[in-house]
N, C-alpha and C positions, 0 to 999 in steps of 0.2 A: 225950802229946807231940803238939802240933798244929803244922802248917806248911802254908802255902798252896802249891799246885802249879800252875804255869802252863806250858803247853806252848809251845815255841818253834816257830812255824810254818815257819821256815827249814829245819827238819829234816823237815818233813812231805812226803809225796808231793804235788807241786804240781799234778798233772793233775786232781785232784778235790778241791780245797780246800774248796769249799762243803759237800761231803758229810763231809769230815773235821771241819769245824767242828761239824756236827750230831752226829757220833759222839762227839766230845769233850764237848760239852755234855751229852749223855745220860749219860755216866759221871761227871759231877759235878766237872769241873775248875773252877778259880776265875777263869779269864780266859784271854786269848790274848796271846802275846808275839810282836812283830814286830821283827826286826832289819832296819834300813834302812842300807845301806852305800853308800859312794861309790867303792870301788875304790882310794881314796887313803889314808884313815885306816886302813882294813883292806883287804887284798888280795882283795876279793870284792864281788860285787854280786848279791844274791839276790832280795829283795823290794823293792817300791816303793810309792809313795803310792797308786797306782791300786788295788793289791791291798787296801789298807785300806778304801777307799771301796766296792769291789765286794763285800767280805765283810760290811761293817757291817750290811746288812739281815737277815743270817741269824741274828743273835744279839743279845741285850741284855747279854751278859757284857762285862766291861771289856776294852778293847783297850789293851795296854801296849806302847808304841813306844820302842824303844832305838835312838837315832840314833848309829850308829857312823860318823860323818862329820866331816870338818874343817869348821870355821866353820858350825855347825849353825843359827845364829840365823835365817837366811833361810827355813828349811824349817818352822819351828814353826807358823805359821798354817795351812800347807797340810796337815800331818798331823793337826792338831786339827780342822780343817774336815772332813777325810775321815772322822773318827770316833774318833781317839785320845782315851782318857780319862786316860792317864798317859803322860808323855814323859820319858825320861832322856837326858841329854847327857853326853859324856865330859869329865871334869875336864881331861884332857890336851889337849882340843880347844878349850877356852874361855879366852880372855884375860880375860873378865869374867864368870865363872860366875854371880855373884849377879844381874847384870842379865838374863842369859838365863833363869835360873829364874823371875825376876819376870815376864818376858815369857810364859813358859808358863802361869803362874797367871792372868795378865791375859787370856789367850786362852781360859781356861776349863778347863784340865786340871791334874792333879796333876804336880808337878815332881820329878824325881829327878836325882841325879848318879851317874855310873858311873866306876869305877876299874879300870884295867888291872892285871894281876897284878904288874907290876914297880913300880907306883906305891904308895909308902907312904901310909898313911892321913894325910891332911892335917887341919888344924883346920877342920872344917866348920861350926863354930858360927855364924860370921858369915852363913852361908846359911840359918840356921834359920827366918827369917820366911817363906821360900818353899819350903823343902825338905820333901818328904813321904817320900822314900825314897832309899836308897843302894843301888846295884847293885855288888856285888863280883864281878868276873870271876875265876873259879877255873880257867880254862884260857886258853891263848893263843888268841885268836880266829881262827876260820876255818881251823884246821889239823885235818884229818880225824882222828877218834879221838884228839884231844888228851888227854893225861893230866890227871887232876884234880890240882890243886896245893894240898895241904892247908895250906900256909902262908897262903893267902888267908883262912883262918878266923881267924887272929890279928887281922886287921882288923875282923872282925865282933865278936870278943870285946872288943877295945879300944873300938870304937864304942859297944857296948852299955853300957860303963862310963863313957862321957863324959857329964858333966852337960849336960843340954839335948838330947842326942842319943839317949838311951836309949829315948825314945818314938817315934823315927823308925823306919820299917819298913826292915829290913835284908834284902836280897835276894842270894842266891848264884846265880850264873849260869855254868854250864859244867861238864861232866863229872859231872853228878849222876846217880847210879845207886843201885839198892837197897843196894849194899854200903857206901855212904858217906852216905846221906841222914840216918841217925840221928846220925852225928857232926856233920853240918852243923846239924841242929836243936839238938843239945846245945851247940853254940858260940853259939847265940842267934839264928840266922837265923829270920826270920818267914816268908819265902817262898823258893821255889826256882824257877828256870827250867830246864825239862828238855826236851832235844831228842831225840837218838837213843834214849834209854832208854824213851821213851814210844812212839815210832813203829817200833821194831825189829820186823821180821818181820810188820808190819801187824797186830799184836795189841795194840791200844790198851787194851782193857779189861783184859786179863791183865797188861800191863806196868804200868798204873796201880795195879792191885791189889797187885802186887809192891812197888811203891814205898811204898804205904800200909802194907802188912804189915810192912815193914822199920822203920817208925816205932813 
């Protein structure tokens, strides 16, 4: 069973992020996940565009930027110029998601759509010309130690069975730990975003090994 593991840098110790980037690269992770928040769409503000640009010289691994903001269109060229290779926006935050995904692609990045836990899986097939991946949030965002919501996996299962969407990358983000990563992979997820479970007790190598062993 294979699944890509991407650490969420919002959960990392922020005082030495460049060193953390190097340590994560050494243990063979598949990229880096940045949550960019506005304090409005979600009640938090952790990372910003400058962090992406400052860290970009330290690695060639993909930067995956998750825009947890209202009206995200204005920010797209800035995060991509800073070094984002993949950008996801929230379905709930976009009046015209197809246009916004097209803009991401035209600026040179892969485009994704993210769904909050309470959002049912919509028909995403009309986005398929531009859609590379779907992010299924499996916790309520920005609540410390949020419980994993297993019902989120039903969206993954349904999406993988939808003609035209089965080849899209399906990402599960939130509450991923060794005890549930196998269930997530069995549901059909191609990737997981992992935060506290990687950085807990500053034991990145051991924590990543535990996640992989659980698969």
